[in-house]
C-alpha positions as CSV (number, residue, x, y, z in Angstrom):
1,X,-8.1,17.4,-16.5
2,X,-4.8,15.6,-17.3
3,X,-1.8,17.7,-18.3
4,X,-1.0,17.9,-22.0
5,X,2.1,18.4,-24.1
6,X,3.1,18.3,-27.8
7,X,4.7,15.4,-29.7
8,X,8.1,16.7,-30.9
9,X,7.7,14.6,-34.1
10,X,4.3,15.6,-35.4
11,X,3.1,18.3,-33.0
12,X,0.1,16.3,-31.9
13,X,-1.4,17.0,-28.5
14,X,-0.6,14.2,-26.0
15,X,-2.4,13.8,-22.8
16,X,-0.5,12.4,-19.8
17,X,-2.7,10.4,-17.4
18,X,0.0,9.1,-15.1
19,X,-0.1,5.6,-16.5
20,X,3.5,5.7,-17.7
21,X,4.8,6.6,-14.2
22,X,3.0,3.8,-12.6
23,X,4.9,1.2,-14.7
24,X,8.2,3.0,-14.1
25,X,8.5,4.1,-17.7
26,X,8.2,7.8,-18.4
27,X,7.4,7.5,-22.1
28,X,4.1,7.3,-23.9
29,X,3.3,6.5,-27.5
30,X,1.9,9.3,-29.7
31,X,-1.6,8.5,-30.9
32,X,-1.0,10.4,-34.2
33,X,2.4,9.3,-35.5
34,X,3.2,6.4,-33.2
35,X,6.4,8.0,-32.0
36,X,7.6,7.1,-28.5
37,X,7.7,10.4,-26.6
38,X,9.4,11.0,-23.3
39,X,7.1,12.6,-20.7
40,X,8.5,15.9,-19.4
41,X,9.8,15.5,-15.8
42,X,7.6,18.3,-14.5
43,X,4.5,16.3,-15.5
44,X,5.4,12.9,-13.9
45,X,7.3,14.1,-10.9
46,X,4.1,15.4,-9.0
47,X,2.5,12.0,-9.6
48,X,5.4,10.2,-8.0
49,X,5.4,12.7,-5.1
50,X,1.7,12.1,-4.6
51,X,2.3,8.3,-4.5
52,X,5.0,8.8,-1.9
53,X,2.7,10.9,0.2
54,X,0.0,8.3,-0.1
55,X,2.4,5.6,1.0
56,X,3.5,7.7,4.0
57,X,-0.2,8.3,4.9
58,X,-0.8,4.5,4.8
59,X,2.1,3.8,7.1
60,X,0.9,6.6,9.4
61,X,-2.5,4.9,9.6
62,X,-0.8,1.5,10.3
63,X,1.4,3.0,13.0
64,X,-1.6,4.6,14.7
65,X,-3.5,1.3,14.6
66,X,-0.4,-0.5,16.0
67,X,-0.1,2.0,18.9
68,X,-3.8,1.7,19.7
69,X,-3.8,-2.1,19.7
70,X,-0.5,-2.6,21.5
71,X,-0.6,0.2,24.0
72,X,-4.0,1.9,24.4
73,X,-6.3,-1.1,24.5
74,X,-4.3,-3.1,27.1
75,X,-3.9,0.0,29.2
76,X,-7.7,0.6,29.1
77,X,-8.4,-3.0,29.9
78,X,-5.9,-2.8,32.8
79,X,-7.6,0.3,34.2
80,X,-11.0,-1.3,33.9
81,X,-9.7,-4.4,35.5
82,X,-8.2,-2.4,38.4
83,X,-11.4,-0.5,38.9
84,X,-13.4,-3.8,38.9
85,X,-10.9,-5.2,41.4
86,X,-11.2,-2.2,43.6
87,X,-15.0,-2.3,43.3
88,X,-15.0,-6.0,44.0
89,X,-12.9,-5.7,47.1
90,X,-15.1,-2.8,48.4
91,X,-18.2,-4.9,47.8
92,X,-16.6,-7.9,49.4
93,X,-15.8,-5.7,52.5
94,X,-19.3,-4.5,52.7
95,X,-20.7,-8.0,52.4
96,X,-18.3,-9.1,55.1
97,X,-19.3,-6.4,57.4
98,X,-23.0,-7.1,56.8
99,X,-22.6,-10.8,57.4
100,X,-20.7,-10.2,60.6
101,X,-23.5,-7.9,61.8
102,X,-26.3,-10.3,60.9
103,X,-26.2,-12.2,64.2
104,X,-26.5,-8.9,66.1
105,X,-29.4,-7.6,63.9
106,X,-31.5,-10.8,64.2
107,X,-31.3,-11.8,67.9
């Protein structure tokens, strides 16, 4: 439910949907008398605060994605590469020992 307030000219009930604050103009036209009415600050300020909070949340998401892409993914790839390198050298050592023992095993 959108907040409502009265037109100071005719007393008609005006419903504030937040459209005025999105365009930067805090006035709306009265549907009854056509008078241009200023939206009370207490009605449009929470909408502006919500927009600011939404923008902060978006930037927080972008920052988190940036940190993951720039720091976490390369670190994980480096650790995986190191483990594969260690595993590869262990396997190479085992194969080397096995091949050096082959002549003794099959005399």
